Legacy VTK file of the C-alpha trace (Angstrom):
# vtk DataFile Version 3.0
C-alpha trace
ASCII
DATASET POLYDATA
POINTS 373 float
125.973 83.153 117.502
125.549 80.257 115.186
122.986 78.660 112.965
123.147 75.143 112.269
121.987 73.677 109.055
120.756 69.930 108.309
118.088 69.960 105.821
118.877 70.604 102.378
116.886 73.915 101.202
116.454 74.397 97.533
118.141 77.645 96.420
115.484 80.256 95.357
117.410 81.682 92.029
115.175 79.427 89.998
111.846 80.451 91.299
112.660 84.215 91.158
113.982 84.085 87.784
110.727 82.121 86.664
108.780 84.618 88.532
110.106 87.443 86.343
109.750 85.620 83.484
106.088 85.105 83.819
105.510 88.690 84.837
103.295 90.648 83.113
105.462 93.745 82.470
109.016 94.146 81.423
111.472 93.117 84.339
115.146 94.257 84.891
116.899 91.029 85.548
119.408 91.535 88.591
118.897 88.149 89.945
121.651 86.187 88.050
125.464 86.496 87.901
125.761 85.834 84.454
128.283 88.247 82.838
126.590 90.683 80.001
129.995 91.606 78.813
131.870 90.304 75.861
134.401 87.453 76.595
138.131 87.973 75.446
138.465 88.111 71.662
141.168 85.369 71.962
138.623 82.894 73.539
136.499 83.295 70.614
139.417 82.326 68.358
140.517 79.415 70.345
137.196 77.964 69.569
136.897 78.729 66.331
140.590 76.987 65.914
139.480 73.980 67.525
136.627 73.578 65.548
139.097 72.581 62.512
140.970 70.191 64.904
141.797 66.700 63.576
139.520 63.743 64.804
142.033 62.750 67.514
141.806 66.162 69.010
137.977 65.871 69.413
138.374 62.633 71.624
138.572 62.242 75.750
141.442 64.238 77.401
143.153 63.292 80.712
140.521 63.171 83.365
142.433 65.879 85.555
142.084 68.447 82.559
143.863 69.671 79.325
147.381 69.750 79.934
148.234 72.958 78.420
145.455 74.713 80.417
146.573 72.958 83.641
150.082 74.506 83.046
148.922 77.733 82.365
146.771 77.835 85.571
149.774 76.251 87.358
152.166 79.216 86.311
149.602 81.940 87.230
149.092 80.136 90.641
152.778 79.565 91.370
151.617 75.915 92.125
152.984 72.531 90.543
150.599 71.598 87.980
150.249 67.979 89.650
148.103 69.959 91.816
145.535 71.350 89.540
142.245 69.679 88.527
140.235 71.219 85.924
136.499 70.944 86.927
132.970 71.247 85.817
133.135 75.196 86.795
133.729 76.356 90.366
130.524 74.304 91.508
132.320 70.759 91.011
135.543 72.369 92.186
133.780 73.268 95.500
132.299 69.920 95.630
135.471 68.129 95.281
137.036 70.233 98.099
134.349 69.624 100.597
134.064 66.187 99.788
137.857 65.825 100.820
136.909 67.247 104.043
134.556 64.373 104.642
136.543 61.963 103.179
139.520 62.355 105.685
136.661 61.137 108.576
137.818 63.746 111.128
134.341 65.568 111.183
131.385 66.166 109.224
130.427 69.719 109.864
131.231 72.628 107.640
131.841 75.904 109.178
130.358 78.705 106.857
129.629 82.676 106.989
126.266 84.073 107.071
125.210 85.256 104.916
126.508 82.553 102.471
125.988 81.166 98.982
123.013 78.805 99.296
124.979 76.025 97.312
127.669 75.575 99.981
125.260 74.364 102.597
123.305 72.426 100.012
126.564 70.643 99.170
127.137 70.083 102.893
123.934 68.218 103.079
124.594 66.506 99.741
127.566 64.882 101.084
126.080 63.532 104.109
126.965 66.403 106.484
125.845 69.494 107.966
126.833 73.230 108.401
127.220 75.524 110.881
127.012 79.539 110.095
128.750 82.213 111.917
127.396 85.634 111.285
129.588 88.062 109.409
130.718 91.645 111.077
128.397 94.627 110.097
131.149 95.479 107.442
130.737 92.230 105.685
134.001 90.848 106.600
134.357 87.422 108.219
134.388 87.122 112.127
137.529 85.437 112.907
136.850 85.126 116.594
133.506 83.862 115.836
134.712 80.939 113.683
137.386 79.985 116.244
134.515 79.744 118.655
132.537 77.554 116.642
135.114 74.999 115.229
135.291 71.845 116.616
136.740 68.560 116.411
133.508 67.765 114.480
134.584 70.297 111.778
135.393 68.715 108.235
136.444 72.115 106.880
135.966 75.843 107.108
134.692 77.272 103.793
135.063 81.097 102.600
134.239 83.277 99.588
136.545 85.827 98.855
135.804 88.334 97.127
132.387 87.628 98.526
129.050 86.706 97.222
126.959 88.704 98.555
128.604 90.713 100.788
131.192 92.048 98.302
133.866 91.834 101.341
137.594 91.087 100.340
138.841 89.269 103.171
142.317 90.365 104.178
145.168 87.712 104.276
145.496 88.153 107.878
141.968 86.898 108.362
142.607 83.864 106.220
145.775 83.483 107.581
144.080 83.100 111.112
141.296 80.788 110.003
143.853 78.377 108.230
145.298 78.144 112.016
141.839 77.241 113.312
141.490 74.906 110.689
144.794 73.196 111.570
143.902 73.130 115.260
140.875 71.225 114.887
142.193 69.060 112.268
140.100 70.243 109.503
140.297 71.700 105.908
140.210 75.562 104.676
138.509 75.826 101.346
138.696 79.230 99.886
136.463 80.121 96.837
138.397 82.880 94.962
136.175 82.692 91.799
135.962 86.681 91.987
139.616 87.114 92.302
139.565 89.418 88.885
136.729 91.641 90.440
138.873 93.067 93.392
138.428 96.721 93.637
140.959 97.324 96.726
144.263 96.058 95.666
144.449 94.242 98.536
143.301 90.701 97.560
145.846 88.098 97.882
145.060 84.266 97.276
145.181 81.615 99.873
147.542 79.796 98.189
150.401 82.482 99.270
149.852 80.563 102.744
151.359 77.248 101.271
149.770 75.136 103.709
148.805 71.466 102.955
145.464 71.596 104.461
144.477 74.564 102.316
142.465 74.108 99.002
141.814 76.930 96.774
138.814 76.752 94.234
137.654 79.151 91.095
136.800 79.289 87.618
136.840 81.410 84.081
132.887 81.862 84.227
132.944 85.480 85.583
136.586 86.376 84.718
136.013 85.591 81.216
132.360 85.952 81.192
131.323 82.449 80.055
129.601 80.842 82.520
128.004 78.503 79.968
131.380 77.341 79.192
131.669 75.103 82.893
135.598 75.736 83.182
136.517 75.903 87.028
139.683 74.169 88.768
140.886 73.291 92.466
144.139 73.408 93.636
144.678 70.648 96.094
147.417 69.749 98.416
149.452 66.759 97.063
148.237 64.283 99.565
144.644 65.140 98.541
144.884 64.937 94.528
144.376 61.399 94.088
141.325 60.959 95.820
139.732 64.207 94.170
140.722 63.139 90.888
139.284 59.867 91.368
135.797 61.355 92.466
136.043 63.948 89.596
136.807 60.987 87.131
133.799 58.967 88.299
131.339 61.902 88.160
132.741 63.426 85.072
134.690 61.153 83.234
136.389 64.256 82.045
135.633 67.805 81.012
134.632 69.574 77.826
137.822 69.603 75.696
136.710 72.267 73.652
135.784 74.548 76.200
139.180 73.826 78.105
141.430 74.498 74.826
139.497 77.871 74.394
139.996 79.044 77.724
143.785 78.222 77.625
144.076 80.314 74.374
142.366 83.094 75.870
144.630 82.826 79.110
147.839 82.913 76.739
146.664 85.931 74.479
144.421 87.854 76.627
145.965 91.213 77.934
145.347 92.965 81.598
143.405 95.533 80.137
140.547 93.096 79.242
140.061 92.606 83.138
140.511 96.121 84.186
138.112 97.207 81.611
135.570 94.959 82.898
136.239 96.121 86.293
135.966 99.736 84.934
132.498 98.653 83.872
131.348 97.163 87.088
132.728 100.309 88.785
130.582 102.526 86.889
127.279 100.493 87.549
128.142 100.462 91.293
128.481 104.049 91.349
124.900 104.439 89.325
123.163 102.430 91.551
124.351 103.533 94.696
123.887 107.399 93.622
120.405 106.310 93.328
119.951 104.450 96.482
121.087 107.378 98.364
118.356 109.530 97.268
116.027 107.652 98.615
117.545 106.987 101.948
118.363 103.273 101.331
121.180 101.494 103.177
123.343 99.590 101.067
126.759 97.734 100.634
129.482 99.220 98.675
131.285 96.064 97.131
135.086 95.668 97.586
134.888 92.656 95.140
132.476 90.647 92.835
129.735 92.521 91.566
126.590 92.368 93.980
125.078 95.149 96.022
123.006 94.458 99.283
120.321 97.160 99.549
118.290 97.279 102.464
114.741 99.738 102.323
112.886 101.011 105.286
110.048 98.969 106.217
110.762 96.369 103.234
112.297 93.569 104.350
114.487 91.053 101.913
111.650 88.473 101.849
110.542 86.360 99.269
107.170 88.090 99.175
108.630 91.526 98.906
111.144 90.391 95.869
107.863 89.484 94.217
106.211 92.699 95.054
109.228 94.625 93.526
108.929 92.744 90.436
105.281 93.384 89.754
105.039 96.886 90.564
108.727 98.200 89.975
109.850 95.862 87.314
113.014 94.969 89.149
114.051 91.454 89.965
116.689 90.883 92.898
117.288 87.923 95.278
116.029 87.989 98.706
118.462 88.148 101.789
116.906 85.370 103.420
118.117 83.166 100.742
121.664 83.802 102.095
120.995 83.222 105.494
119.658 85.367 108.539
122.321 87.628 109.188
121.125 89.886 106.254
117.516 88.862 105.857
116.496 92.338 105.731
118.450 93.232 102.809
117.912 92.590 98.875
120.855 91.355 96.672
121.183 92.907 93.130
123.677 91.887 90.501
125.267 94.019 88.301
125.562 91.962 85.300
123.344 93.989 83.378
123.630 96.989 81.235
120.280 98.237 82.409
121.545 98.971 85.916
120.553 103.041 85.294
117.046 101.958 84.362
116.669 99.686 87.289
118.061 102.373 89.783
115.490 104.758 88.398
112.646 102.290 88.677
113.525 101.472 92.320
113.848 105.312 93.175
110.298 106.069 91.588
109.024 103.245 93.525
110.116 103.742 96.876
109.530 107.709 96.600
105.969 106.884 95.977
105.725 104.479 98.920
LINES 1 374
373 0 1 2 3 4 5 6 7 8 9 10 11 12 13 14 15 16 17 18 19 20 21 22 23 24 25 26 27 28 29 30 31 32 33 34 35 36 37 38 39 40 41 42 43 44 45 46 47 48 49 50 51 52 53 54 55 56 57 58 59 60 61 62 63 64 65 66 67 68 69 70 71 72 73 74 75 76 77 78 79 80 81 82 83 84 85 86 87 88 89 90 91 92 93 94 95 96 97 98 99 100 101 102 103 104 105 106 107 108 109 110 111 112 113 114 115 116 117 118 119 120 121 122 123 124 125 126 127 128 129 130 131 132 133 134 135 136 137 138 139 140 141 142 143 144 145 146 147 148 149 150 151 152 153 154 155 156 157 158 159 160 161 162 163 164 165 166 167 168 169 170 171 172 173 174 175 176 177 178 179 180 181 182 183 184 185 186 187 188 189 190 191 192 193 194 195 196 197 198 199 200 201 202 203 204 205 206 207 208 209 210 211 212 213 214 215 216 217 218 219 220 221 222 223 224 225 226 227 228 229 230 231 232 233 234 235 236 237 238 239 240 241 242 243 244 245 246 247 248 249 250 251 252 253 254 255 256 257 258 259 260 261 262 263 264 265 266 267 268 269 270 271 272 273 274 275 276 277 278 279 280 281 282 283 284 285 286 287 288 289 290 291 292 293 294 295 296 297 298 299 300 301 302 303 304 305 306 307 308 309 310 311 312 313 314 315 316 317 318 319 320 321 322 323 324 325 326 327 328 329 330 331 332 333 334 335 336 337 338 339 340 341 342 343 344 345 346 347 348 349 350 351 352 353 354 355 356 357 358 359 360 361 362 363 364 365 366 367 368 369 370 371 372
C-alpha cells in the first residue's frame, strides 16, 4: 500500500518546540536532533586558527567548496574529488540531489519510505514534484518489494535515509543494491542520505558509494557526527555527469558556503581520532539502554535503534498525535515528536531524540506519568 503526497505540509518540529518553550513547567526537550555533546577539540582549534588568517583567506572560495575539505571527503569516500560538492548542510545536499532527479525530465515523483523525515516530501513539492510513500517492514527496514511495485516511469528518484530517522534501521547493502537496480529499471536516480553513518551500532553499515553506479547520489554532513548543526557543512557525491548542473544550482542559490566553517571541519577531519566517534556512540548506547529499560517497566512498545539516535515508543491507548504530544508536555514534562509527523505507518508512536543528558530524568517522568494513568 502506498500513499501519495501532493501538497506541502509544514513540518511540526517548530510547533512542538514552541509549545514546549511556552509551557508553564520544566520540560525535557527530546524533539530536536541537536547534539548536546562536545565537538572534536580539533574543530575549535581549526576555527581559532582561522580567526588569525590573512584578509585574502577571508574571501570567497570556490563555489563547490574548500579544496582541502573536498579532498579530505574524497579520500574518505574513495571517490574523485571532482564529484564532491560541499553544501549548506545535508539539507541542501538532498535538495540538489532531488533537483537532479527532476532536471533529467524522466519523471517527477519521488519514491519515499513511510515513515519518512518530513523534509523529503517537502522538497519534492517545492521542486514541483510529488511523492509516493511505501510503508517499511515491521522492523523498520525498507520494503524492497513494495518499492519495486510502486516504482514507475514517473519516478524521478528513490530517496533513502540509512541509518534511518526515525526508525533507527540500518539498511543492509543488499537492500540498497536492489533499490539501485529498481531505480535503473525505471530510469530514475537513487539518492541515499547517510548523515547518520557515524551512528551505526550494528557494524553492518556500508555506504551506497561502494556500488559505484552512475545513477546513485550519496549525501551527508558533519552536523551530527561532529555535533555542529549550526555550522551547516554538508556535501553530496554525484556521478560525474550530474556534477555540473548541481554545481550551477548550488552557485546560483548560495554563491558558496562558509569558509571558516569548512576550514574548521577540514582541520577536524585530519586531526580527530576514531576514539572521538566511538565515545559519542557509547554515550548514545547508554541513553538507549536507560530509556528502553524504563519503557519496559510500563509495558510500552519501542524500537531499539540500530543506528542514529532516536527511539520510537508506543504507549497503550495513547496514539502519537499532536494532541497527545502536547499532553505529555503539559502533564509529564517531556517533549517528543508525534508519529503522525513522519507519515501513517507509525502514527501511533512518539519519536524521542536522545540528544540530551536528561534522558534518565525524562525516562522517570514518562514512567511516573503512564503508571498513574
